[in-house]
C-alpha positions in Angstrom: -30.0 -2.4 -10.2 -30.2 0.5 -7.8 -28.0 3.6 -8.1 -25.8 2.6 -5.3 -25.6 -1.2 -5.2 -25.6 -4.3 -7.3 -28.2 -7.0 -6.8 -26.0 -9.6 -8.5 -23.6 -11.5 -6.3 -19.8 -11.2 -7.0 -20.5 -7.8 -8.7 -19.4 -4.3 -7.6 -21.1 -1.0 -8.1 -18.6 1.6 -9.5 -19.6 5.3 -9.1 -16.8 7.4 -10.5 -16.5 10.8 -12.1 -14.4 9.4 -15.0 -17.4 7.2 -15.7 -19.6 10.4 -16.1 -20.7 10.0 -12.5 -22.9 7.0 -13.4 -23.4 3.9 -11.3 -22.1 0.9 -13.3 -22.4 -2.8 -12.1 -19.3 -4.8 -13.0 -18.4 -8.4 -12.2 -15.6 -8.4 -9.6 -13.5 -10.6 -12.0 -13.6 -7.9 -14.7 -12.8 -5.0 -12.4 -10.1 -3.0 -14.1 -8.9 0.6 -13.6 -8.8 1.1 -17.4 -12.7 0.9 -17.3 -12.9 3.9 -14.9 -9.3 5.1 -14.3 -8.6 7.0 -11.1 -8.5 10.8 -11.3 -5.3 12.5 -12.1 -4.6 14.3 -8.8 -1.1 15.6 -9.6 -2.0 18.4 -12.0 -2.5 20.8 -9.2 -0.5 22.9 -6.8 -1.5 20.7 -3.9 -2.2 23.6 -1.6 -4.4 22.8 1.4 -7.3 25.1 1.5 -9.6 23.5 4.1 -9.3 21.0 6.9 -12.5 19.6 8.4 -12.7 17.2 11.2 -15.1 14.5 10.2 -16.7 11.8 12.5 -16.6 8.4 10.7 -19.5 6.0 10.7 -18.3 2.7 12.2 -19.7 -0.7 12.9 -17.7 -1.2 16.1 -16.5 1.1 18.9 -12.9 2.2 18.1 -10.2 3.7 20.2 -7.4 3.9 17.6 -8.0 4.6 13.9 -6.2 3.0 11.0 -6.8 3.1 7.2 -10.5 3.3 6.1 -11.4 0.2 4.1 -14.4 -0.2 1.9 -16.5 -3.2 1.0 -18.3 -3.9 -2.2 -21.3 -2.1 -0.7 -21.1 1.5 0.4 -20.0 0.6 3.9 -16.8 2.2 5.2 -15.2 1.3 8.5 -12.4 2.5 10.6 -10.7 -0.3 12.6 -9.0 -0.4 15.9 -5.4 -1.4 16.2 -6.1 -3.6 19.2 -8.8 -5.9 17.7 -8.2 -9.6 17.3 -10.4 -10.2 14.3 -10.2 -8.4 10.9 -13.9 -8.5 9.9 -16.9 -6.2 9.6 -20.0 -8.0 8.4 -22.4 -6.8 5.8 -25.2 -8.7 4.2 -24.2 -8.5 0.6 -20.5 -8.2 0.3 -17.1 -9.7 0.8 -15.5 -7.7 3.6 -11.8 -7.8 4.3 -9.9 -5.2 6.2 -6.6 -4.4 7.6 -4.9 -2.9 10.6 -3.8 -3.8 14.2 -2.4 -6.9 15.6 -5.0 -9.5 14.8 -4.1 -13.2 14.6 -6.6 -14.3 12.0 -8.0 -13.1 8.7 -11.8 -13.3 8.4 -14.0 -13.1 5.3 -17.7 -12.7 5.2 -19.7 -14.8 2.7 -21.3 -13.0 -0.3 -24.4 -15.1 0.2 -26.4 -12.7 2.3 -25.0 -13.8 5.6 -23.6 -11.9 8.5 -21.4 -14.9 9.6 -17.7 -14.6 8.9 -15.3 -17.4 7.9 -11.7 -17.6 9.1 -9.5 -17.9 6.0 -6.1 -17.8 7.6 -5.3 -18.0 11.3 -2.3 -17.7 13.6 -0.7 -14.9 11.7 0.2 -11.3 12.8 -1.7 -9.8 9.9 -1.3 -6.0 9.5 -1.7 -5.1 5.9 -4.0 -6.7 3.3 -4.6 -6.2 -0.4 -6.3 -8.2 -3.2 -5.4 -8.2 -6.9 -7.6 -8.6 -9.9 -7.2 -12.4 -9.8 -8.5 -12.4 -6.2 -5.2 -13.3 -4.7 -4.8 -12.0 -1.1 -1.5 -10.3 -0.1 -0.9 -10.2 3.6 2.0 -8.5 5.5 3.1 -10.4 8.6 4.4 -8.0 11.1 6.0 -10.7 13.2 8.2 -12.5 10.7 8.8 -9.5 8.4 7.4 -10.8 5.1 4.5 -10.5 2.7 2.8 -13.6 1.4 0.3 -14.2 -1.4 -2.7 -16.5 -0.9 -5.3 -18.1 -3.1 -8.7 -18.2 -1.4 -8.8 -21.4 0.6 -5.0 -21.7 0.7 -3.3 -21.8 4.2 0.4 -21.5 3.6 0.7 -19.0 0.7 3.7 -18.0 -1.4 6.5 -15.7 -0.2 6.5 -12.5 -2.4 8.5 -10.0 -0.3 11.0 -10.2 2.5 11.3 -13.5 4.3 15.0 -13.1 5.1 14.6 -12.0 8.7 14.2 -8.4 9.8 16.8 -6.0 8.5 17.4 -3.1 6.2 18.8 -5.1 3.2 16.9 -4.8 -0.1 15.9 -8.4 0.4 14.5 -7.7 3.9 11.7 -6.0 5.6 11.4 -4.7 9.2 7.8 -4.6 10.5 6.0 -4.3 7.1 2.7 -2.5 7.4 0.4 -1.4 4.6 0.2 -2.8 1.1 -0.8 -1.8 -2.5 -0.8 -4.3 -5.4 -1.1 -3.2 -9.0 -2.4 -5.0 -12.1 1.1 -6.4 -12.8 1.1 -7.9 -9.3 3.8 -5.4 -8.2 3.7 -5.0 -4.5 4.3 -1.7 -2.6 5.0 -2.0 1.1 5.4 0.6 3.9 8.5 -0.8 5.5 7.8 0.8 8.8 10.9 0.4 10.9 13.2 0.9 7.9 11.5 4.2 7.3 10.9 3.6 3.7 8.4 2.5 1.1 9.6 -0.3 -1.2 8.4 -1.8 -4.4 8.7 -5.5 -5.2 8.1 -6.5 -8.8 6.5 -9.9 -9.4 9.0 -12.6 -8.9 11.7 -10.3 -7.5 14.1 -11.3 -4.7 14.9 -7.7 -3.8 12.8 -4.6 -3.4 13.3 -1.1 -4.8 13.2 1.9 -2.5 10.7 4.4 -3.9 10.5 6.8 -0.9 12.6 7.3 2.2 15.2 4.7 3.2 17.7 7.2 4.5 17.1 6.6 8.2 14.4 8.2 10.4 14.3 12.0 10.3 12.2 15.0 9.2 14.2 16.0 6.1 12.4 15.9 2.7 14.5 12.9 1.9 13.3 11.0 4.9 10.3 9.3 6.5 9.7 8.4 10.1 7.5 5.4 10.7 5.6 5.4 7.4 2.2 3.7 7.5 -0.8 4.0 5.1 -0.2 5.3 1.6 -1.9 5.8 -1.8 -0.6 5.6 -5.4 -2.5 7.3 -8.2 -2.5 6.3 -11.9 0.6 8.3 -12.6 2.5 6.5 -10.0 2.6 9.5 -7.6 2.9 8.2 -4.0 1.2 9.8 -1.0 2.5 8.6 2.4 1.2 9.0 6.0 4.5 9.9 7.6 3.4 9.1 11.1 6.4 10.0 13.2 6.8 13.3 11.4 3.0 14.1 11.7 2.6 14.9 8.0 1.6 13.6 4.6 4.3 13.4 2.0 4.1 13.2 -1.8 6.7 11.4 -3.9 6.6 11.6 -7.7 7.3 8.5 -9.8 11.0 8.0 -10.5 12.2 10.4 -7.8 13.0 8.4 -4.7 15.3 11.2 -3.3 13.1 14.1 -2.3 9.4 14.3 -1.3 7.0 17.2 -0.7 5.0 17.9 2.3 1.3 18.4 1.2 -0.4 18.6 4.6 0.8 18.7 8.2 4.5 19.1 9.0 3.6 21.8 11.5 4.6 19.8 14.5 2.6 17.4 16.6 -0.7 18.9 17.7 -4.4 19.1 17.5 -4.7 22.2 15.2 -6.5 22.0 11.9 -3.1 22.2 10.2 -1.5 19.6 12.4 -1.6 15.8 13.0 -0.8 13.5 15.9 0.5 10.3 14.4 -1.4 10.1 11.1 -1.7 6.5 10.1 -4.1 6.0 7.1 -5.1 8.0 4.1 -7.4 7.9 1.1 -8.8 10.1 -1.7 -12.3 10.5 -2.9 -13.3 11.0 -6.5 -13.3 14.8 -6.1 -9.6 14.7 -5.0 -10.3 15.4 -1.3 -7.8 13.8 1.0 -8.9 12.0 4.1 -6.4 11.3 6.9 -6.8 9.0 9.9 -5.3 11.3 12.6 -4.8 8.5 15.1 -3.8 10.1 18.4 -6.1 13.0 17.9 -9.0 10.5 17.6 -10.3 12.1 14.4 -10.4 11.9 10.7 -9.5 15.1 8.8 -10.5 16.0 5.3 -8.4 18.3 3.2 -9.4 19.9 -0.1 -6.3 19.8 -2.3 -6.2 22.5 -4.9 
């Protein structure tokens, strides 16, 4: 095994500071955060000290950036919101990504091929997640619901929304990005309801964990939330697109959030965003934000 990849199929190379910065090859079926838990990024003052504009490496020309998504190799891609296929091909990995208004979900074979396979078609797929049992979760932006699919399944099982668009707890309105935890709890950025909601496994209603008080720029509000990140303590980081900022919401407190970067008006300054849409952290705790309408990715060192 090399230091950065796994030669075995259906394995993933994990390189994580909590694993003593070693490269460990694990079967995908055994992947578990308890092996190498995410870093605790909430024991800090969360003060932005640097902001660096970074040019991403992409496999396709892009005009509008969304959430970076990684494959089981080291490839990272930034997708366009106007593409009609959700695929980047590599030669050794399953590659599934999210964003935009595609009408099919495409998966590349793990058997050293660059040819993709359409798994699900004729859906307005926006958000995508996979749990440890390799179930796919897909948010359908057109019918305002989230469905879970076994690989090879075409119809799926309704797991969130599905009661028409609206602001009821049993409804979604243009659901975007998804996170699924080990308990198959689903978190959804409920974009036009200006909130992030949590749906426990088997639930018929969601629980608001951030926002949900109409659109606005108060610390109790979100405005077109999109990409988000949840750490191991349940702290939620949200790309608050319409407010041009990134918000932090601690677990159990769905009333008031904290601005950690941005919030200085719409603009192109190093302390500003223009419709931030996706975000992620690296193992050093650096925050990366897809600053969509500024056509850039910004990196922030959170201290």
